[in-house]
C-alpha positions as CSV (number, residue, x, y, z in Angstrom):
1,M,226.5,155.1,163.6
2,V,227.9,158.1,165.3
3,N,230.0,157.8,168.5
4,L,229.7,160.9,170.7
5,G,232.2,159.4,173.4
6,Q,231.7,159.7,176.9
7,A,230.9,163.2,178.4
8,S,232.7,164.2,181.4
9,S,232.0,167.0,183.6
10,K,233.2,168.2,187.0
11,V,231.1,170.0,189.5
12,I,233.0,172.2,192.0
13,S,231.0,172.9,194.8
14,S,231.4,175.9,197.2
15,S,233.1,173.8,199.8
16,D,235.7,172.7,197.2
17,A,236.8,176.2,196.3
18,A,239.1,178.2,198.6
19,S,237.2,181.1,200.2
20,V,238.6,183.9,202.0
21,S,236.2,186.5,203.5
22,P,237.0,190.0,204.0
23,P,237.6,191.2,207.6
24,G,234.4,192.6,209.1
25,P,234.0,196.1,210.6
26,D,235.2,194.9,214.0
27,S,238.7,194.3,212.8
28,L,238.9,197.4,210.6
29,T,237.7,200.3,212.6
30,P,238.0,200.9,216.4
31,F,234.8,201.3,218.0
32,F,233.9,204.9,218.5
33,L,231.0,207.2,219.3
34,E,231.1,211.0,218.4
35,L,228.7,213.8,219.0
36,D,228.2,216.4,216.4
37,S,225.2,218.3,217.9
38,P,224.6,219.8,220.2
39,E,228.2,221.0,220.4
40,A,228.2,221.0,224.2
41,M,227.1,218.0,226.4
42,D,225.4,220.5,228.9
43,T,223.8,223.4,227.5
44,V,220.6,225.6,227.8
45,V,218.3,226.0,224.9
46,T,215.1,228.0,224.4
47,E,213.3,225.6,221.6
48,S,211.1,222.7,222.6
49,S,213.1,220.1,220.4
50,L,216.7,219.4,219.8
51,T,218.4,217.5,217.1
52,V,221.1,215.1,218.5
53,E,223.5,214.0,215.7
54,G,226.7,212.0,215.7
55,R,228.7,209.3,214.2
56,T,229.6,205.6,215.1
57,R,230.7,202.6,213.2
58,I,228.3,201.6,210.3
59,D,227.5,198.2,211.8
60,A,226.6,199.6,215.5
61,F,223.2,199.6,217.2
62,V,222.3,203.1,218.4
63,T,219.7,204.3,221.1
64,I,219.0,207.7,222.0
65,N,216.9,207.6,225.1
66,E,215.4,204.2,224.1
67,H,214.6,205.4,220.4
68,V,216.5,203.2,218.1
69,V,218.4,205.1,215.5
70,E,220.1,203.4,212.5
71,P,223.5,204.8,211.4
72,D,223.7,205.5,207.5
73,I,226.4,204.1,205.2
74,D,228.9,206.8,206.7
75,G,228.0,205.8,210.4
76,R,226.0,209.2,210.9
77,F,222.9,209.4,212.9
78,S,220.4,211.9,213.8
79,Q,217.3,212.2,216.1
80,V,215.0,214.9,217.0
81,M,214.2,214.9,220.7
82,D,211.3,216.7,222.3
83,L,212.3,218.6,225.4
84,E,210.3,219.3,228.7
85,P,211.0,222.6,230.7
86,G,213.8,222.2,232.9
87,L,216.7,219.8,232.9
88,N,216.4,217.0,230.2
89,I,218.9,213.9,230.3
90,I,219.5,212.4,227.0
91,E,221.6,209.1,226.8
92,I,223.2,208.0,223.5
93,I,224.4,204.3,223.4
94,S,226.3,202.7,220.6
95,S,226.7,199.0,220.7
96,S,228.4,196.3,218.6
97,A,227.4,192.7,218.0
98,G,230.7,191.8,219.6
99,G,229.6,193.3,222.8
100,Q,231.6,196.8,222.7
101,Q,229.8,199.8,224.0
102,K,230.2,203.4,224.2
103,S,227.8,206.1,225.7
104,L,227.3,209.7,226.2
105,I,225.0,211.5,228.6
106,L,223.8,215.0,227.7
107,G,222.3,217.3,230.4
108,I,220.1,219.8,228.2
109,G,218.2,222.6,229.8
110,Y,215.1,223.7,228.1
111,R,214.0,227.3,229.2
112,P,210.9,228.4,227.1
113,E,211.1,232.0,226.0
114,E,208.9,234.3,227.7
């Protein structure tokens, strides 16, 4: 007869282990919104569309005139906007889950070439 002895095992659950989560983006990077293009917040253009480009935090929710735009891994975003002749108001809003918000309002004049 072979005696294998008594097997003993201990299961460590995730609640037994000490866990430290890394700080989230809210605590690492101040909330910001930067405009890269167009270079001026009020300008006149002769083309019927305009590309709005900028940067914000990667965890931000961005809208440009109600178009939802997702920032990439570097926080960059881009949206092509169709323009009507005359003054076009473009509002860019960047919001965080924690309730922080930054916004920019652009006044873009579109004057078609004759």
